[in-house]
C-alpha positions in Angstrom: -18.8 -80.9 5.1 -16.8 -83.6 3.4 -18.0 -85.1 0.2 -19.3 -88.5 1.0 -18.1 -89.9 -2.3 -14.6 -89.2 -1.3 -14.8 -90.1 2.4 -13.0 -93.3 3.5 -12.4 -95.0 6.7 -8.8 -94.5 6.4 -9.2 -90.8 6.3 -10.8 -90.7 9.7 -9.0 -89.9 12.9 -10.0 -90.0 16.6 -11.1 -86.3 17.4 -12.2 -85.4 13.9 -15.2 -83.1 14.0 -18.2 -83.2 11.8 -20.1 -79.9 11.5 -21.4 -77.9 13.0 -24.3 -77.7 10.7 -26.6 -74.9 11.4 -30.3 -75.0 10.7 -33.6 -73.5 11.8 -36.7 -75.6 12.5 -39.3 -73.2 11.4 -43.2 -73.3 12.5 -43.9 -74.2 8.7 -41.2 -77.1 8.8 -42.8 -78.6 12.0 -46.3 -78.2 10.7 -45.4 -80.0 7.5 -43.5 -82.6 9.4 -46.5 -83.4 11.7 -48.8 -83.5 8.5 -46.6 -86.0 6.9 -46.2 -87.8 10.1 -49.8 -88.1 10.7 -50.0 -86.4 14.1 -53.4 -84.5 14.2 -53.1 -80.8 14.6 -53.2 -78.6 16.4 -50.8 -80.3 19.0 -48.2 -79.5 21.3 -45.7 -79.2 18.5 -47.8 -76.6 16.6 -49.9 -74.7 19.1 -48.8 -72.2 21.7 -51.9 -72.9 23.7 -51.7 -76.6 23.7 -47.9 -76.5 24.4 -48.4 -74.3 27.6 -51.2 -76.8 28.7 -48.6 -79.6 28.6 -46.3 -77.5 30.8 -44.1 -76.3 27.8 -42.9 -72.7 27.1 -44.2 -73.0 23.5 -44.4 -75.4 20.7 -41.4 -77.8 20.4 -39.7 -79.7 17.5 -41.0 -83.3 17.8 -38.3 -85.7 19.1 -38.5 -87.9 15.8 -38.0 -84.8 13.8 -34.7 -83.8 15.8 -33.6 -87.4 15.2 -34.2 -86.9 11.5 -32.3 -83.6 11.6 -29.3 -85.1 13.3 -29.5 -88.2 11.1 -29.4 -86.1 7.8 -26.5 -84.1 9.2 -24.5 -87.5 9.6 -25.6 -88.9 6.3 -24.8 -85.8 4.4 -21.3 -86.1 5.9 -20.8 -89.8 5.3 -23.3 -90.9 2.7 -26.9 -92.0 2.6 -26.5 -95.6 3.6 -23.8 -95.0 6.3 -25.8 -94.7 9.5 -26.1 -97.9 11.4 -27.2 -96.7 14.8 -28.2 -93.4 16.6 -28.8 -93.4 20.3 -30.1 -90.1 21.5 -31.0 -88.6 24.9 -33.3 -85.6 25.0 -32.2 -83.1 27.5 -34.6 -80.3 27.0 -37.4 -79.3 24.6 -36.0 -78.2 21.1 -37.6 -74.8 20.2 -38.9 -73.6 16.8 -37.6 -70.6 14.8 -34.1 -70.5 16.7 -30.7 -71.7 15.1 -29.7 -75.4 16.1 -26.2 -76.5 15.7 -25.7 -80.1 15.0 -22.1 -81.5 15.5 -20.3 -84.8 16.1 -16.8 -85.9 17.3 -15.3 -89.1 16.3 -14.4 -91.3 19.5 -13.6 -94.6 18.1 -12.8 -96.2 14.8 -12.5 -100.1 14.4 -12.9 -102.9 11.9 -15.6 -105.4 12.9 -17.2 -108.2 11.0 -15.8 -106.9 7.6 -17.1 -103.4 8.4 -15.3 -100.1 9.0 -17.0 -98.5 11.8 -16.7 -95.0 13.1 -18.4 -94.2 16.5 -19.3 -90.5 17.4 -20.7 -88.5 20.0 -23.4 -86.2 18.5 -25.0 -83.1 19.8 -27.7 -80.7 18.9 -27.2 -77.3 20.6 -28.7 -73.7 20.8 -26.6 -70.7 19.6 -26.3 -69.8 23.4 -24.9 -73.3 24.3 -28.1 -75.0 25.3 -27.7 -78.7 24.9 -31.0 -80.0 23.6 -30.2 -83.4 22.2 -27.1 -85.5 22.8 -25.9 -89.2 22.1 -23.8 -91.4 19.9 -23.9 -92.5 16.3 -22.4 -95.6 14.6 -21.4 -94.9 10.9 -20.0 -97.5 8.5 -17.5 -96.2 5.8 -15.8 -97.8 2.7 -12.2 -98.5 2.4 -10.0 -97.2 -0.2 
């Protein structure tokens, strides 16, 4: 991962790759997230039985938690105040306790209204190539 302190707009090229960052959303991570989020438990995110009643194969990672995971991968790369927009499409439920790979590809760079903008396609996948979440991100970077 690039050091965000030393990352500048002029260093970015079309096709540059961010990541992949690998992590696992454990049962404990999801339960803690749901507690902090204020989502009453048990729920479809924490209970096998409730998830199955909802037509899911098992408990899933909340969409807002998936967004947070993807946001963190991008801000770890570009800096904490860099993320301007994140537009995601959820393709299938994100499972607990399995490796998740978050990556992005730079698709556009431009200067607009005094800002240095980097647009990326972002993706959260499983280790067998499952596409869980995809979309675009807009990042603002400083100049040299």
